C-alpha positions in Angstrom: 84.5 82.6 84.7 86.0 79.4 84.2 88.3 76.9 86.0 92.0 76.6 84.4 93.9 73.1 84.4 91.1 71.3 86.0 91.5 72.6 89.1 87.5 72.4 91.1 87.0 76.1 92.4 90.6 76.8 93.1 92.3 79.0 90.0 89.9 80.7 88.2 90.0 82.0 84.6 88.6 85.7 84.2 87.9 87.9 81.1 87.8 91.5 81.2 84.2 91.6 81.0 83.8 90.0 84.8 85.2 93.3 86.2 83.6 97.4 86.6 84.7 99.2 84.2 87.0 102.0 86.5 90.2 100.1 86.5 92.2 102.1 89.1 96.2 102.1 88.5 98.2 101.8 92.2 101.6 101.2 90.3 103.4 100.5 87.5 106.4 98.6 87.2 109.3 97.4 84.4 107.1 94.7 83.1 103.3 96.2 83.3 100.8 97.8 85.6 98.8 96.8 88.8 95.1 97.8 88.9 92.4 97.8 91.6 89.1 96.2 89.9 85.8 95.3 91.2 84.2 92.0 90.4 80.5 93.1 88.9 79.0 90.0 90.7 80.4 90.4 94.0 81.5 94.1 94.4 84.7 92.7 95.8 88.1 94.4 95.6 91.4 92.9 94.0 94.5 93.9 92.6 95.0 92.7 88.9 98.6 92.2 87.6 98.6 92.7 84.4 102.1 91.9 81.8 103.5 93.9 78.9 104.3 90.0 77.4 106.3 91.9 74.6 108.7 92.1 77.3 108.2 88.7 79.0 109.5 85.4 77.6 107.8 83.6 75.0 106.8 80.9 77.7 105.5 83.2 80.1 101.9 83.0 80.2 102.2 79.2 80.7 104.6 79.2 83.4 102.3 81.6 85.1 99.5 78.9 85.3 101.5 76.6 86.3 103.0 78.4 89.3 99.8 79.8 90.2 98.0 76.6 90.1 100.8 75.4 92.7 100.3 78.5 95.0 96.2 78.7 94.5 96.0 75.1 95.9 97.9 76.0 99.6 96.9 78.3 101.8 98.8 80.9 104.3 97.9 84.1 105.6 101.2 85.3 105.4 101.5 85.1 101.2 98.8 87.1 99.0 96.4 84.6 97.6 96.0 84.1 93.8 92.4 83.9 92.7 93.1 83.4 88.9 94.2 84.7 85.9 93.2 86.8 83.0 94.8 85.8 79.3 93.6 89.5 78.0 95.0 91.1 79.5 97.4 89.1 80.7 97.4 88.9 84.3 97.1 87.6 87.6 93.9 88.0 89.7 95.4 88.6 93.6 93.9 89.6 96.9 93.7 93.4 97.3 96.3 94.2 99.8 94.6 98.4 100.7 98.2 99.5 102.5 100.6 98.8 99.3 103.7 97.9 100.0 106.3 98.0 102.9 108.7 99.5 100.3 106.2 102.8 100.5 105.4 102.4 104.2 109.2 102.4 105.3 109.1 105.7 103.8 106.6 107.5 104.5 105.6 106.3 108.7 108.3 106.1 111.3 107.6 102.4 112.9 108.3 101.8 116.4 110.4 98.8 117.6 107.5 96.2 118.2 106.1 96.7 114.6 109.4 96.4 113.1 109.9 92.8 114.9 106.3 91.9 113.9 106.8 92.6 110.7 110.2 90.8 110.4 108.3 87.9 111.8 105.3 87.6 109.6 108.1 87.8 106.4 110.1 85.3 107.5 106.5 83.1 108.2 105.9 83.8 104.5 109.4 82.8 103.1 109.7 79.6 105.3 105.9 78.6 103.9 107.2 78.8 100.2 110.4 77.1 101.3 108.6 74.3 103.1 106.8 73.5 99.9 107.8 70.3 97.8 109.9 70.8 96.4 110.7 74.7 97.7 109.2 77.2 95.7 112.2 79.9 95.2 110.9 83.5 95.2 114.2 85.2 93.4 112.8 88.0 93.8 112.5 89.0 97.5 112.6 93.0 98.1 110.1 95.5 100.3 108.4 96.7 97.1 107.2 92.4 96.8 106.2 92.4 100.3 102.7 93.9 100.8 100.4 95.0 103.5 97.2 94.0 104.4 93.9 96.5 105.7 95.2 95.2 109.3 98.7 96.5 108.5 100.1 92.6 108.3 102.5 91.7 106.0 102.0 89.1 102.9 104.7 88.1 100.2 103.8 88.4 96.6 105.0 88.4 93.6 106.8 84.7 94.0 107.5 82.6 90.5 108.0 85.7 88.5 112.0 85.4 88.7 112.9 82.0 87.2 116.1 80.1 86.3 115.3 77.7 83.8 117.5 74.7 83.6 120.9 75.5 80.9 120.7 79.4 81.6 123.9 81.1 81.9 124.6 83.3 85.1 124.6 86.4 83.2 121.5 85.8 81.4 120.0 85.1 85.0 121.2 88.6 86.3 119.8 90.3 83.5 116.5 89.2 84.7 117.2 90.4 88.1 118.6 93.7 87.5 115.8 94.9 84.9 114.0 94.8 88.0 115.7 96.5 90.4 117.1 94.0 92.5 120.6 94.3 92.4 120.8 95.4 96.3 119.3 91.9 97.0 120.9 89.4 94.8 124.0 87.3 96.8 127.6 87.6 95.7 127.8 84.0 94.6 125.2 85.0 92.0 127.9 87.1 89.9 130.4 85.1 90.9 132.5 81.9 89.1 130.0 79.8 91.5 128.4 77.1 89.0 125.6 75.9 91.2 122.0 77.3 90.4 120.5 79.5 93.0 118.5 77.1 95.7 117.0 78.5 99.1 120.0 80.6 100.4 119.6 83.0 98.1 116.2 84.0 99.3 117.8 84.0 102.6 120.5 86.5 101.6 117.8 88.5 100.1 115.7 88.4 103.3 118.8 89.5 105.0 118.6 92.8 103.2 115.1 93.2 103.7 115.6 92.8 107.4 118.1 95.9 107.3 115.7 97.9 105.4 112.8 97.6 108.3 115.7 97.9 111.1 117.3 101.2 109.6 113.9 102.3 107.0 117.0 103.0 104.8 117.6 102.0 101.3 120.7 99.8 100.7 123.4 101.0 98.9 122.0 104.2 98.4 123.3 106.6 95.4 125.7 103.6 94.3 125.8 102.9 90.9 125.5 98.9 90.0 128.9 98.2 89.1 129.6 99.6 92.8 127.4 97.7 94.3 128.7 94.4 92.8 131.8 95.3 93.6 131.1 96.0 96.8 129.2 92.5 97.9 131.5 90.5 96.1 134.1 91.7 98.7 132.0 90.9 101.6 130.6 94.5 102.0 127.2 94.9 103.5 124.4 97.8 104.2 125.9 99.6 107.1 124.6 98.3 110.6 126.1 101.6 111.9 122.6 102.9 110.5 120.3 100.9 112.9 119.2 104.1 115.5 121.3 103.0 119.1 118.4 104.0 120.7 117.4 100.3 120.5 115.2 97.5 122.6 118.6 94.8 124.1 116.5 92.3 121.5 117.8 94.2 118.3 121.4 93.0 118.7 119.8 89.6 118.8 118.0 90.8 115.4 121.0 92.6 113.9 122.8 89.3 114.3 120.2 86.9 112.5 120.3 89.4 109.9 124.0 89.3 109.2 123.9 85.2 109.1 121.2 85.4 106.3 123.4 87.7 104.6 126.9 85.4 105.1 129.4 85.7 102.4 129.7 81.9 102.3 125.8 80.5 101.0 126.9 77.5 102.9 126.5 78.9 106.5 123.2 81.0 105.8 120.8 79.9 107.7 117.1 77.8 106.8 114.2 79.7 107.4 112.6 77.2 109.5 115.6 78.0 112.2 115.0 81.7 111.4 111.6 81.9 111.9 112.0 79.9 115.2 114.7 82.5 116.7 112.8 85.7 115.5 109.5 84.1 116.9 111.2 84.0 120.4 112.4 87.8 119.8 108.9 88.9 119.0 108.1 87.3 122.0 109.8 89.3 124.3 108.1 92.4 122.9 105.1 90.7 123.0 104.4 90.7 119.4 100.6 90.0 118.6 99.9 87.8 115.4 97.4 88.7 112.8 94.6 90.3 113.9 91.6 87.8 113.6 88.0 88.1 114.0 86.8 85.9 117.1 83.7 84.1 115.8 82.6 83.1 118.3 83.4 83.6 122.9 83.6 87.0 123.5 87.5 87.1 123.7 88.3 90.9 123.1 91.2 91.7 120.8 93.4 94.8 121.0 94.7 96.4 117.6 98.6 96.9 118.1 98.5 99.9 115.9 100.5 102.4 118.8 103.4 100.4 117.4 103.1 102.1 114.1 102.8 105.7 113.5 99.5 106.8 112.0 98.5 103.3 110.4 95.4 104.1 108.2 95.4 108.3 108.5 98.0 108.7 105.6 100.6 111.0 106.7 104.4 111.4 106.2 106.0 111.8 109.8 109.4 113.4 110.0 112.6 110.4 110.4 113.8 110.7 113.7 116.4 113.4 113.6 118.9 111.1 114.1 122.8 112.1 114.1 124.5 111.3 111.1 127.3 109.2 110.9 131.0 110.2 110.8 130.8 108.3 107.0 128.3 111.3 106.4 129.8 114.4 108.0 133.6 113.5 109.4 134.2 117.0 107.6 131.9 118.7 110.3 133.9 118.5 113.5 130.6 119.6 115.4 128.5 117.2 114.1 130.9 114.9 114.2 131.5 115.5 118.2 127.4 115.3 118.5 127.7 111.5 116.8 130.5 110.5 119.3 128.5 111.8 122.3 131.3 113.8 123.2 129.5 116.4 124.7 131.8 118.2 126.8 134.1 119.3 123.7 131.1 119.7 121.9 130.2 122.7 124.2 133.6 123.9 124.6 133.9 124.1 120.5 130.3 125.1 119.4 130.4 129.2 118.3 127.4 131.2 117.8 127.7 130.7 113.8 127.2 127.4 114.0 124.2 128.1 115.7 122.9 129.8 113.2 123.9 127.4 110.2 121.5 125.3 108.5 122.4 121.6 107.8 120.8 119.3 104.9 116.9 119.5 104.8 116.9 122.7 106.6 117.9 121.3 110.3 119.8 123.6 112.4 122.1 122.7 115.3 119.5 122.9 117.5 117.5 120.2 116.0 120.7 117.8 115.9 121.7 118.9 119.6 117.7 118.1 120.4 117.7 114.7 119.1 121.6 113.6 121.1 119.5 113.8 124.2 122.3 115.6 125.9 120.4 118.3 128.2 123.1 120.6 129.0 124.3 120.6 125.2 120.7 121.7 124.5 120.7 124.3 126.9 124.0 125.7 126.1 123.1 126.0 122.3 120.0 127.8 123.8 122.0 130.2 125.4 124.1 131.3 122.6 121.0 132.6 120.8 119.6 129.2 119.1 116.1 130.1 117.7 113.8 127.6 119.3 111.4 127.6 117.0 113.3 127.3 113.9 112.0 124.8 111.5 113.4 122.1 109.3 111.6 121.9 105.4 109.3 119.8 106.3 108.3 122.2 109.5 109.6 119.8 112.4 110.5 121.9 115.2 113.3 121.3 117.9 109.9 120.6 120.1 108.2 118.0 117.4 111.6 116.5 117.4 111.7 116.4 121.7 108.3 115.1 121.8 108.7 112.2 119.2 111.8 111.1 121.3 110.0 111.6 124.7 112.5 113.8 126.0 111.2 114.5 129.0 114.0 116.8 130.7 114.7 118.8 127.4 110.7 119.3 126.1 110.2 121.9 129.4 113.6 123.2 128.8 112.8 124.2 125.5 109.5 125.5 126.3 111.1 127.7 129.2 112.9 129.1 126.1 109.7 130.6 124.6 109.3 126.9 122.3 105.7 127.3 121.1 102.8 124.7 121.7 100.9 125.4 119.1 103.2 125.2 116.1 102.6 122.6 113.6 104.5 121.3 111.2 104.1 121.4 107.0 100.9 119.4 107.5 99.6 121.1 110.8 100.4 118.4 113.2 101.0 120.6 116.3 103.7 118.9 119.1 100.1 117.8 121.1 99.1 115.5 117.8 102.1 113.9 117.9 102.5 113.2 122.3 98.8 111.8 121.6 99.8 109.3 119.2 102.4 108.3 120.8 100.4 107.9 124.2 102.4 110.2 126.1 100.5 111.3 128.6 103.3 112.7 130.5 104.0 115.3 127.3 100.6 115.8 126.8 99.6 116.7 130.5 103.0 119.3 130.2 101.7 120.6 126.4 98.5 121.1 127.8 99.4 123.2 131.1 101.8 125.5 128.8 99.2 126.5 126.1 98.6 123.6 123.6 95.3 123.7 122.0 93.5 120.4 122.8 90.9 121.0 119.7 94.0 121.9 117.2 93.1 120.4 114.1 95.9 119.4 111.1 95.1 119.4 107.9 92.7 116.8 107.1 90.6 117.8 110.4 92.3 115.4 112.7 92.6 116.4 116.6 94.8 114.8 118.8 91.5 113.5 120.4 91.4 111.3 116.7 94.4 110.2 117.3 94.5 109.1 120.9 91.2 107.0 120.2 93.1 105.3 117.6 95.7 104.3 118.9 94.2 102.8 122.1 96.3 105.6 124.9 93.0 105.6 127.5 95.4 108.0 129.7 95.4 110.7 126.9 92.0 110.3 126.3 90.6 110.9 129.2 93.5 114.0 129.7 92.3 115.2 126.5 88.4 115.4 127.4 89.2 116.9 130.6 90.2 120.1 128.5 87.6 119.7 125.6 84.3 121.1 125.4 81.6 118.9 125.4 80.8 119.2 121.7 84.7 118.2 120.7 83.4 113.9 121.5 81.4 114.5 118.1 83.6 116.2 115.7 84.5 114.6 112.5 87.9 114.8 110.5 87.7 114.9 106.5 86.2 111.6 106.0 83.8 112.0 108.4 85.0 110.0 111.5 84.3 110.8 114.9 87.0 109.4 117.6 84.4 106.9 118.7 84.2 105.8 115.2 88.4 105.4 115.2 87.9 103.9 118.8 85.7 101.1 117.8 87.4 100.3 114.2 90.5 99.6 116.3 88.6 97.8 118.9 89.4 99.6 122.1 86.6 99.1 124.1 87.2 101.1 127.3 87.6 104.5 125.1 84.5 103.5 123.4 82.9 103.0 126.3 84.3 106.0 128.1 83.2 108.2 124.8 79.7 107.5 125.0 79.4 108.4 128.9 80.7 111.7 127.1 78.1 112.0 125.0 79.8 110.8 121.5 76.7 110.1 119.1 76.4 106.2 118.2 74.4 107.1 115.2 77.1 109.1 113.6 78.1 108.5 110.4 81.4 108.8 107.9 81.5 109.7 104.7 80.5 106.3 103.3 77.5 106.7 105.9 79.1 103.8 108.1 78.3 104.2 112.2 80.7 102.8 114.8 79.0 99.4 114.6 79.9 99.2 110.9 83.4 99.4 111.9 83.2 97.4 115.0 81.2 94.6 113.5 83.7 94.4 110.2 86.7 93.9 112.3 85.4 91.2 114.4 85.4 93.5 117.9 83.1 91.4 120.1 83.3 93.9 122.7 83.0 97.0 121.3 79.8 95.9 119.6 78.4 94.7 123.1 79.1 98.2 124.4 77.8 100.0 121.3 74.4 97.6 121.3 73.7 99.0 125.1 73.9 102.8 123.8 71.2 102.5 121.7 72.7 102.4 118.4 70.5 102.0 115.3 71.1 98.6 114.4 69.9 98.3 111.2 71.7 101.3 109.9 72.6 101.0 106.0 75.7 102.3 104.6 76.6 103.8 101.3 76.6 100.5 99.7 73.4 99.5 101.6 75.3 97.5 104.1 74.3 97.0 107.7 76.8 95.6 110.1 75.1 92.8 109.8 75.7 92.0 106.2 79.5 93.2 107.2 80.0 90.6 110.2 78.5 87.7 108.0 81.0 88.8 105.1 83.8 88.6 107.6 83.1 85.4 109.1 82.3 86.9 112.5 79.7 84.3 113.8 79.7 85.6 117.3 78.8 88.9 116.6 76.2 87.8 114.0 74.3 86.1 117.0 74.8 89.2 118.9 73.1 91.5 116.4 70.4 89.0 115.4 69.7 88.5 119.0 69.3 92.4 119.3 66.9 92.9 116.3 69.2 92.9 113.3 66.9 92.2 110.3 68.3 89.0 109.5 66.9 89.5 105.4 67.8 93.1 105.4 69.1 93.9 101.1 72.2 95.9 100.6 72.0 98.3 97.0 72.7 95.1 95.3 69.7 93.0 96.6 72.2 90.9 98.9 71.2 89.7 102.2 73.7 88.4 105.0 73.4 85.1 104.3 74.0 86.0 101.0 77.8 87.6 101.7 78.2 84.9 104.1 77.7 81.6 101.2 80.2 84.4 98.8 82.5 84.4 101.1 82.6 80.6 102.0 81.6 80.9 105.8 79.8 78.1 106.7 79.1 78.3 110.5 78.4 81.8 110.1 75.7 80.9 107.5 74.4 77.9 109.9 74.0 80.9 112.2 72.5 83.2 110.4 69.7 80.1 108.9 69.0 79.2 112.7 68.2 82.7 113.2 65.6 83.3 111.2 67.6 84.1 107.4 65.9 83.0 104.3 68.1 80.4 102.5 66.1 80.8 98.9 66.5 84.5 99.3 67.2 86.0 95.6 69.8 88.7 95.4 71.2 90.1 92.3 69.8 89.0 89.3 67.9 86.4 91.4 71.2 84.8 92.6 70.3 82.7 95.8 73.1 82.1 99.0 73.3 78.5 97.0 74.1 80.2 93.9 76.9 81.8 95.2 78.4 79.0 97.3 78.0 76.9 94.0 79.7 79.9 92.0 82.8 80.0 94.4 83.2 76.0 95.1 82.4 76.1 98.6 80.6 72.6 98.9 80.4 73.1 102.7 78.3 75.8 102.1 76.5 74.2 99.8 75.6 71.4 101.7 74.8 73.2 105.1 72.4 75.5 102.5 70.9 72.3 101.1 70.5 70.8 105.0 68.5 73.8 105.2 66.3 73.2 102.9 67.7 75.4 100.1 66.1 74.8 96.9 68.4 73.1 94.5 66.4 73.8 91.2 65.7 77.2 92.0 66.4 79.8 88.4 68.1 83.0 88.5 66.5 85.5 86.8 68.9 86.7 83.9 70.0 83.3 82.0 67.7 81.1 84.2 70.9 79.1 85.7 70.0 76.9 88.4 72.8 76.2 91.2 73.9 72.9 89.2 74.2 74.6 86.6 76.6 76.5 88.3 78.4 74.3 89.7 79.3 72.6 86.8 80.4 76.0 85.6 83.0 76.0 88.8 84.2 72.5 88.2 82.9 72.0 91.7 82.9 68.0 92.2 81.8 68.3 95.9 78.9 70.5 95.2 77.7 68.9 92.2 77.6 65.6 94.3 75.7 67.3 96.9 73.1 69.2 94.6 72.6 65.7 93.2 71.9 63.7 96.7 69.5 66.6 97.3 67.2 66.5 93.9 68.6 68.9 91.6 67.1 68.1 88.2 70.3 67.1 86.3 68.7 68.1 82.8 67.5 71.4 84.1 67.9 74.0 80.7 69.0 77.5 80.8 67.7 80.6 78.6 70.3 79.0 76.3 68.6 75.5 76.3 72.0 74.2 77.9 72.0 71.8 80.5 74.7 70.8 83.3 76.1 68.1 81.1 76.2 71.0 78.3 78.2 72.8 80.7 80.4 69.9 82.3 81.5 68.9 78.8 83.0 72.4 77.9 84.7 72.4 81.1 86.3 69.5 80.2 86.3 67.7 84.1 85.7 64.4 83.8 84.4 63.3 87.0 81.5 65.5 87.1 80.5 64.8 83.3 80.6 60.7 84.7 78.3 61.9 87.8 76.1 63.5 85.7 75.7 60.3 83.4 75.2 58.2 86.1 72.1 60.1 88.2 70.6 60.3 84.2 71.9 63.2 82.6 70.2 63.1 78.9 73.3 63.4 76.2 71.2 63.9 73.1 69.5 67.1 74.8 70.1 70.6 72.3 70.9 73.6 73.5 69.5 76.6 71.4 72.5 76.4 68.2 71.3 72.6 68.2 74.9 71.2 70.1 74.8 68.4 72.5 77.1 68.1 75.1 78.9 65.9 72.6 79.3 68.9 70.0 80.5 71.3 72.6 83.2 68.8 73.8 84.3 68.3 70.2 84.6 72.0 70.1 86.5 72.1 73.1 89.1 69.2 72.3 87.9 67.5 75.1 88.7 64.4 73.8 88.4 62.6 76.8 85.0 63.6 77.1 84.1 63.2 73.4 84.9 59.2 73.9 83.4 59.2 76.7 80.1 60.6 75.5 80.4 58.4 72.2 79.9 55.1 74.0 
């Protein structure tokens, strides 16, 4: 891999051969595909977004390099990181976002209000970051499919810089660029009117307003409308229906709606800047106690909570029901019965409803009882039941009125339904029972009632999850205690389809009290899931200090290896959790245990650039000169990644600057020159690295630097005694290579 555009260690040029052969297609779009790929050297997952150059502009790749180079130089936790580019295939190599797009999540999960607010806040932070650059970097392609989610379900902005306004471009051509990408709902009205001005920051602000609406409603804007209809509606000031935002919402949501309306204002001059929007949204998020992105605590013992209860089942992928909110008059104006429910005119509803209404099926196989339950009016539910409504009727996806009541936490209606024979054991199409939903939502009042009315405490949905798994995942300690009181001793060790026990889930999400409770009830700390990970692997990787400490007290096997040969120490080192590394080593973890590829924990810390972790590992016995895959040492990896601070710390710890790796005989100096990392080169030279060392192809570091074309490194090598007359195995000197690569400044320097 080489460096592009002379940016030392920032934006890399990848080749197809750098990746393992098994590319997994994640998505397909109008202009190309997105693949999950894995680097051969690091065995780390990345996303590769390839582009069909036949469908893109002729200068597309050059522009991609320019824009990607800008973004690669900056770092924001709210922006998807770009690591480099491929020329064959034409592609961007990006951070792998394991939970996909917000667009897909909104369609498949029910978000709770705090999570919605958090996602809006994080998206606004990402956009504010782009607009704060000098000059502002416009997105012009902002939509929920370009808002991605990391492993902890935090939001990052992606796919900026793919749509461009160019000097002299016609509005018609610009509109074509936007509409072919399916962006019609996100385009502000001034773009398709006579307004002569090119798009500015207010373009993105409008798009953000639409994204806010999608998050708040979990619906698609202008659904079912043609492009012409959307353009006409938007040009006349019509926006997606605010009434589709559920009425049962926190008080702060009204202020969020006000911000949304400001963002999509018809007059672009009256839309707020993202700097103002961020401040207002942050205040609202603070009211609902929205945490920032989960960060592992490197030092100290500050516990951290996972706020996954705000999202229904974050990692356990299952499509949950949209809450059966009543349809608006716009949708069911002809149906007087549903209209009365919608208006909350419950007295008239009870007077008007007839037995034939009770047996009628509405959209999605919903019955009148489903809608009446969703209205929340106890008397109306009782009246519909008295007319002979089937209490265990289900929708097309298997949701019973009882499941709806549990989801809405309707504590007066739940017992009423059960008195009329609602089955506590009847599940939906995925075999989720009411108890699963109540456990996941932390509704201990409903859990107790369901258990008292015959719910099966150890019921399993189709992938083997019990309610206990869900309560442990989401941190609901009161529910866990209730369930344990009704379960056998063996249940605490039960595994779902991926082999995870309740202890795995509590540990992965940082719920220390629940982990302690499970261990006291006989949970096996050494149980492994399908990837051979223990609870200690999961808590160490995600930075949960307190859980790690609890597990270490339980007699866990500290050096247990997962399917990749990684121990908990490997994972903590790779993620830069220095405090956890210290804990593990102090409790006897092997500092030089090797993965299946031969990497030790200090290799992984160096590879990821975790300077403090490298220092901690070395101080507690890790070997800085350990040879891993192909004989690469931690110093080789730090040089390869362009991590000069790590290079310096390794050299201070007596890492050998002249050790050669096995396959091609590269020294760390060869690698640093290839990666164009000047600070690393200078550190190596100051620690007596041999500037004239040769690899198996008889290439010297000067050959590498000449090929790369990075003038400061060539000068540094020459000043420190590099021999410009050395020939490689093909008889070429550094000058010959510079001439072949058309690095004319280097040629001139070497000819002097």
